[in-house]
C-alpha positions in Angstrom: 45.2 64.9 15.2 48.9 65.1 16.1 50.0 64.2 12.6 47.5 66.7 11.1 49.0 69.5 13.2 52.6 68.4 12.3 51.8 68.4 8.6 50.3 71.9 8.8 53.6 73.1 10.3 55.3 72.0 7.1 52.7 73.2 4.6 54.0 76.7 4.0 57.7 75.7 3.8 56.8 73.0 1.2 54.9 75.7 -0.7 58.0 77.9 -0.7 60.1 74.9 -1.8 57.7 74.5 -4.8 58.4 78.1 -5.7 62.2 77.7 -5.4 62.2 74.5 -7.5 60.1 76.2 -10.2 62.6 79.0 -10.3 65.5 76.5 -10.8 63.9 74.4 -13.5 66.8 74.3 -16.0 64.6 74.7 -19.1 62.9 77.8 -17.5 62.6 80.6 -20.1 64.6 78.6 -22.6 61.7 77.1 -24.6 61.8 77.5 -28.3 58.0 77.9 -28.4 57.1 81.6 -28.8 55.2 83.1 -25.9 51.8 84.6 -26.6 51.5 86.8 -23.5 49.0 84.5 -21.7 51.2 81.9 -20.0 54.0 84.2 -18.9 55.6 84.1 -15.5 53.0 85.1 -12.9 54.1 88.2 -11.1 52.2 87.1 -8.0 53.4 83.5 -8.2 56.1 83.7 -5.4 53.5 84.9 -2.9 50.4 83.0 -4.1 51.8 79.5 -4.7 52.6 78.7 -1.0 49.0 79.7 -0.1 47.6 77.7 -3.0 49.6 74.8 -1.7 48.3 75.3 1.8 44.7 75.3 0.5 45.3 72.2 -1.5 46.8 70.5 1.5 43.8 71.5 3.6 41.3 70.1 1.2 43.4 66.9 0.7 43.8 66.3 4.4 40.1 66.8 4.9 39.2 64.4 2.1 41.7 61.8 3.3 41.2 62.1 7.1 40.5 58.4 7.3 43.8 57.4 5.7 46.7 56.1 7.7 49.4 58.7 8.6 52.0 57.6 6.0 49.5 57.4 3.2 48.1 60.8 3.9 51.6 62.3 4.1 52.4 60.8 0.7 49.2 62.1 -0.9 50.0 65.6 0.4 53.5 65.4 -1.1 52.0 64.2 -4.4 49.7 67.2 -4.3 52.7 69.6 -4.0 54.5 67.8 -6.8 51.5 68.2 -9.1 51.4 71.9 -8.2 55.1 72.2 -9.1 54.6 70.6 -12.4 51.6 72.8 -13.1 53.6 76.0 -12.4 56.6 74.9 -14.4 54.6 73.8 -17.5 52.3 76.8 -17.4 55.3 79.1 -17.4 57.7 77.3 -19.7 55.4 75.1 -21.8 57.7 72.2 -20.9 57.7 69.5 -18.3 61.5 69.2 -17.8 63.0 65.8 -17.2 64.7 67.2 -14.1 61.2 67.7 -12.6 59.2 64.8 -13.9 61.7 61.9 -13.5 62.5 62.5 -9.8 58.7 62.7 -9.3 58.3 59.3 -11.1 61.1 57.8 -9.0 59.6 59.1 -5.8 56.2 57.7 -6.8 57.8 54.3 -7.4 59.6 54.3 -4.1 56.5 55.4 -2.2 54.2 52.7 -3.5 55.2 50.1 -0.9 54.3 52.6 1.8 51.0 53.7 0.3 48.0 51.7 1.4 45.8 53.0 -1.5 47.3 50.9 -4.4 49.5 47.9 -4.9 52.6 48.1 -7.0 51.4 45.9 -9.9 48.2 48.0 -10.1 50.2 51.3 -10.0 52.7 50.1 -12.6 49.8 49.0 -15.0 48.1 52.3 -14.6 51.4 54.2 -15.2 52.3 52.3 -18.3 48.7 52.6 -19.6 48.7 56.3 -19.1 52.1 56.8 -20.7 51.2 54.7 -23.8 47.9 56.5 -24.2 49.4 60.0 -24.2 52.4 58.8 -26.3 50.0 57.7 -28.9 48.1 61.0 -28.7 51.4 62.9 -29.1 52.1 60.9 -32.3 48.6 61.3 -33.7 48.1 65.0 -32.9 51.6 66.0 -34.1 52.2 68.6 -31.5 48.9 68.7 -29.7 50.5 66.7 -26.9 54.1 66.3 -26.1 56.4 63.6 -24.6 56.3 65.5 -21.3 52.5 65.0 -21.2 53.1 61.2 -21.6 55.7 61.2 -18.8 53.2 63.1 -16.7 50.5 60.5 -17.4 53.0 57.9 -16.2 53.4 59.7 -13.0 49.6 60.2 -12.6 49.1 56.5 -13.2 51.6 55.6 -10.5 50.0 57.8 -7.9 46.3 57.0 -8.7 46.4 53.4 -9.8 43.9 51.6 -12.1 41.2 52.4 -12.8 41.3 55.9 -11.2 44.1 56.9 -13.7 41.5 57.1 -16.5 39.3 59.2 -14.4 42.2 61.6 -13.7 43.2 61.8 -17.4 39.7 62.3 -18.6 39.1 65.0 -16.0 42.3 66.7 -17.2 41.2 66.6 -20.8 37.8 68.0 -20.1 39.1 70.7 -17.8 41.6 71.7 -20.5 39.1 71.7 -23.2 36.6 73.8 -21.3 39.3 76.4 -20.3 40.6 76.6 -23.9 37.1 77.2 -25.2 36.6 80.0 -22.7 40.0 81.5 -23.6 39.0 81.4 -27.3 35.8 83.2 -26.6 37.7 85.8 -24.6 40.2 86.1 -27.4 43.0 85.4 -25.1 44.3 82.7 -27.4 43.8 81.7 -31.0 43.5 78.3 -32.7 47.2 78.6 -33.5 48.2 79.3 -29.9 50.1 76.5 -28.2 48.5 75.9 -24.8 50.3 73.5 -22.5 48.1 70.6 -21.3 50.2 69.6 -18.3 48.5 72.1 -15.9 45.1 70.7 -16.8 46.3 67.1 -16.3 47.6 68.0 -12.9 44.3 69.5 -11.9 42.5 66.4 -13.2 44.9 64.2 -11.2 44.4 66.1 -8.0 40.6 66.0 -8.4 40.8 62.2 -9.0 43.0 61.9 -5.9 40.5 63.8 -3.8 37.6 61.6 -4.9 39.7 58.5 -4.4 40.8 59.2 -0.8 37.3 60.4 0.1 35.9 57.0 -0.9 34.4 58.2 -4.2 37.0 56.7 -6.6 36.2 54.2 -9.2 38.5 51.6 -7.9 
């Protein structure tokens, strides 16, 4: 209980940190892809993101209440990192190297402290996720980007095998469903570029929740 209360003290500051890091992403507002008016910078983002982060931490802490303290803390930090990537990609249509590579490095350094997955398993999942989305990027010629492949690497490192596949499949289906709804609402067209990173982040977080609650596939 003491750890839970301590983590809750940090939840809003971490949420505000997510906002500040999103503001400072070097590629912010410098993408060459034209904006279509849907994924523009959210006017309510600075106020809402810290509370979204708090809600995500609350659900994650509840799902992973049986985890050891260090592992739970790491999963909460991964939750905030996924939120950061979601915000940056939704706004810029890019997953900047300055965001994703520190996340990947942190994931690698955290594995020895994380009781959920062993390093060889996490590395296998990360490489598998990266190669899968790298191949998709080549085959779709723009449907996916290298940033999505790097994100799949990060997701593999934090979920492990075989939960990485559940995470990526969730992300693909979430994205497909939302895009269909947007098409029906005429908010986007078939020619509109919609970043897939936010959907992959949602899929990864959902897979993490199921994993730490004992409902993962591993």
